[in-house]
Residue frames relative to the residue before (quaternion, step in Angstrom):
aa qw qx qy qz dx dy dz
X 1.0000 0.0000 0.0000 0.0000 0.00 0.00 0.00
X 0.3846 -0.7354 0.5053 0.2366 3.61 -0.56 1.10
X 0.0771 0.7836 -0.6140 0.0546 3.55 -1.10 0.77
X 0.2543 -0.7327 0.6123 0.1535 3.54 -1.28 0.50
X 0.0476 -0.8127 0.5792 -0.0430 3.56 -0.77 1.12
X 0.1262 0.7722 -0.6192 0.0658 3.56 -1.04 0.80
X 0.8506 0.0496 -0.0789 0.5174 3.53 -1.05 0.90
X 0.7298 -0.4648 0.2237 0.4487 3.56 1.02 0.88
X 0.6701 0.4816 -0.3000 0.4786 3.59 1.24 -0.04
X 0.3880 -0.6668 0.5794 0.2630 3.55 -1.13 0.71
X 0.2410 -0.8004 0.5404 0.0963 3.55 -0.49 1.28
X 0.7939 -0.0033 0.0498 0.6060 3.57 1.04 -0.86
X 0.0660 0.7722 -0.6293 0.0574 3.54 -1.17 0.66
X 0.1311 0.7910 -0.5829 0.1316 3.57 -0.85 1.00
X 0.5718 -0.5446 0.4737 0.3900 3.54 -1.29 0.32
X 0.6376 -0.5466 0.3850 0.3828 3.56 -1.14 0.60
X 0.6584 0.5287 -0.3090 0.4375 3.58 1.04 -0.74
X 0.6696 0.5222 -0.2912 0.4406 3.61 1.22 -0.37
X 0.6871 0.4829 -0.2833 0.4630 3.60 1.17 -0.42
X 0.2837 -0.6997 0.6224 0.2063 3.52 -1.36 0.31
X 0.1660 -0.7712 0.6056 0.1044 3.58 -0.96 0.82
X 0.0615 0.7786 -0.6157 0.1043 3.53 -0.72 1.19
X 0.8399 -0.0418 -0.0230 0.5406 3.56 -0.78 1.09
X 0.6745 -0.5306 0.2577 0.4439 3.57 0.99 0.95
X 0.5666 0.5406 -0.4097 0.4677 3.59 1.20 0.40
X 0.3203 -0.7318 0.5715 0.1876 3.54 -1.01 0.87
X 0.1607 -0.7779 0.6050 0.0549 3.55 -0.78 1.12
X 0.2232 -0.7994 0.5522 0.0790 3.55 -0.59 1.25
X 0.5018 -0.6065 0.5030 0.3569 3.60 -1.09 0.60
X 0.5966 -0.6001 0.3839 0.3695 3.64 -0.94 0.76
X 0.6387 0.5475 -0.3320 0.4267 3.60 1.03 -0.70
X 0.6993 0.4471 -0.2613 0.4928 3.60 1.23 -0.37
X 0.6043 0.5120 -0.3482 0.5014 3.57 1.35 0.22
X 0.3993 -0.7119 0.5248 0.2416 3.57 -0.87 0.96
X 0.3283 -0.8111 0.4602 0.1503 3.52 -0.07 1.38
X 0.5804 0.6018 -0.3833 0.3926 3.60 1.12 -0.51
X 0.6672 0.4793 -0.3009 0.4843 3.59 1.25 -0.32
X 0.6626 0.4970 -0.3053 0.4697 3.60 1.24 -0.07
X 0.0788 -0.7655 0.6385 0.0147 3.52 -1.06 0.90
X 0.4859 -0.6787 0.4492 0.3184 3.64 -0.67 0.97
X 0.1756 -0.7524 0.6287 0.0880 3.54 -1.15 0.77
X 0.4535 -0.6726 0.5053 0.2944 3.57 -1.19 0.45
X 0.4829 0.6866 -0.4192 0.3460 3.58 1.30 -0.12
X 0.0642 0.7709 -0.6333 0.0229 3.57 -1.16 0.64
X 0.1258 -0.7634 0.6276 0.0864 3.55 -1.28 0.43
X 0.3276 -0.7362 0.5587 0.1963 3.54 -1.27 0.35
X 0.1379 -0.7447 0.6495 0.0679 3.55 -0.91 1.01
X 0.5267 -0.6748 0.4101 0.3147 3.61 -0.77 0.96
X 0.7992 0.2956 -0.1705 0.4948 3.61 0.96 -0.71
X 0.6967 0.4451 -0.2867 0.4841 3.62 1.19 -0.36
X 0.5219 -0.6322 0.4207 0.3886 3.58 1.07 -0.67
X 0.7253 -0.4040 0.3244 0.4533 3.56 -1.24 -0.53
X 0.2183 -0.7668 0.5949 0.1027 3.55 -0.87 1.06
X 0.2161 -0.7275 0.6374 0.1333 3.54 -1.11 0.82
X 0.2864 -0.7944 0.5228 0.1165 3.56 -1.16 0.60
X 0.2096 -0.7109 0.6524 0.1585 3.47 -1.44 0.33
X 0.3598 -0.6234 0.6295 0.2926 3.50 -1.33 0.41
X 0.2856 -0.7182 0.6018 0.2009 3.56 -1.10 0.69
X 0.0612 -0.8136 0.5776 -0.0276 3.57 -0.68 1.14
X 0.1182 0.7801 -0.6002 0.1313 3.56 -0.64 1.18
X 0.8598 0.0209 -0.0270 0.5094 3.57 -0.85 0.96
X 0.7088 -0.4654 0.2581 0.4630 3.56 1.04 0.75
X 0.6184 0.5137 -0.3497 0.4810 3.60 1.26 -0.06
X 0.2287 -0.7826 0.5711 0.0952 3.55 -1.01 0.90
X 0.1259 -0.7392 0.6592 0.0561 3.55 -0.93 1.02
X 0.2773 -0.8249 0.4729 0.1378 3.54 -0.01 1.38
X 0.8723 0.0185 -0.0450 0.4865 3.54 -1.02 0.95
X 0.3360 0.7851 -0.4593 0.2446 3.57 1.09 0.70
X 0.7373 0.2761 -0.2027 0.5824 3.59 1.28 -0.05
X 0.0298 -0.8049 0.5926 0.0095 3.57 -1.06 0.72
X 0.0490 -0.7728 0.6327 0.0101 3.51 -1.34 0.43
X 0.3541 -0.7136 0.5683 0.2061 3.54 -1.31 0.37
X 0.2283 -0.8118 0.5211 0.1316 3.63 -0.20 1.22
X 0.7905 0.0832 -0.0354 0.6058 3.60 1.15 -0.58
X 0.0197 -0.8492 0.5277 0.0004 3.60 0.53 1.15
X 0.5870 -0.5284 0.4650 0.4000 3.52 -1.32 0.28
X 0.7166 -0.4763 0.2972 0.4139 3.58 -1.22 0.46
X 0.6476 0.5467 -0.3251 0.4195 3.60 0.97 -0.81
X 0.7588 0.3329 -0.1815 0.5296 3.59 1.20 -0.47
X 0.2279 0.8204 -0.5019 0.1519 3.60 1.17 0.43
X 0.6301 0.5750 -0.3320 0.4028 3.61 1.11 -0.64
X 0.7245 0.3958 -0.2667 0.4973 3.63 1.18 -0.20
X 0.2819 0.7801 -0.5160 0.2139 3.60 1.21 0.26
X 0.8643 0.0470 -0.1024 0.4901 3.55 -0.86 1.14
X 0.5028 0.6272 -0.4465 0.3931 3.63 1.21 0.03
X 0.3286 -0.7795 0.5161 0.1341 3.56 -1.06 0.79
X 0.0981 -0.7743 0.6249 0.0189 3.54 -0.97 1.01
X 0.2803 -0.7837 0.5434 0.1098 3.57 -1.24 0.51
X 0.0712 0.7534 -0.6532 0.0246 3.52 -1.36 0.45
X 0.6660 0.5248 -0.3566 0.3922 3.63 -1.20 -0.54
X 0.7947 -0.3331 0.1678 0.4788 3.56 0.78 0.98
X 0.5071 0.5850 -0.4551 0.4400 3.59 1.21 0.00
X 0.3283 -0.7531 0.5404 0.1815 3.57 -0.71 1.11
X 0.0755 -0.7885 0.6102 0.0152 3.55 -0.67 1.13
X 0.1495 -0.8013 0.5781 0.0357 3.53 -0.57 1.22
X 0.3638 -0.6951 0.5689 0.2469 3.53 -1.03 0.80
């Protein structure tokens, strides 16, 4: 069961059938991510084939991991399967 863990907290957890894997990143459905650990960020990046990514800071136990989660609110057609799904990096441990 894929899960994302940071600072001792499980941020996301889902059945393998519920996630999408793109470029070795696991994208979790929003309903499987504990929203209380996410704080909107103003950061964004552009992927040539996926589109513009928006970010969240991950906040656990008063510690902030800036821009450690991202999602595509309006992906390009080639990435429609990850719309609004959330992926993690920057030290967030993602287990397959």
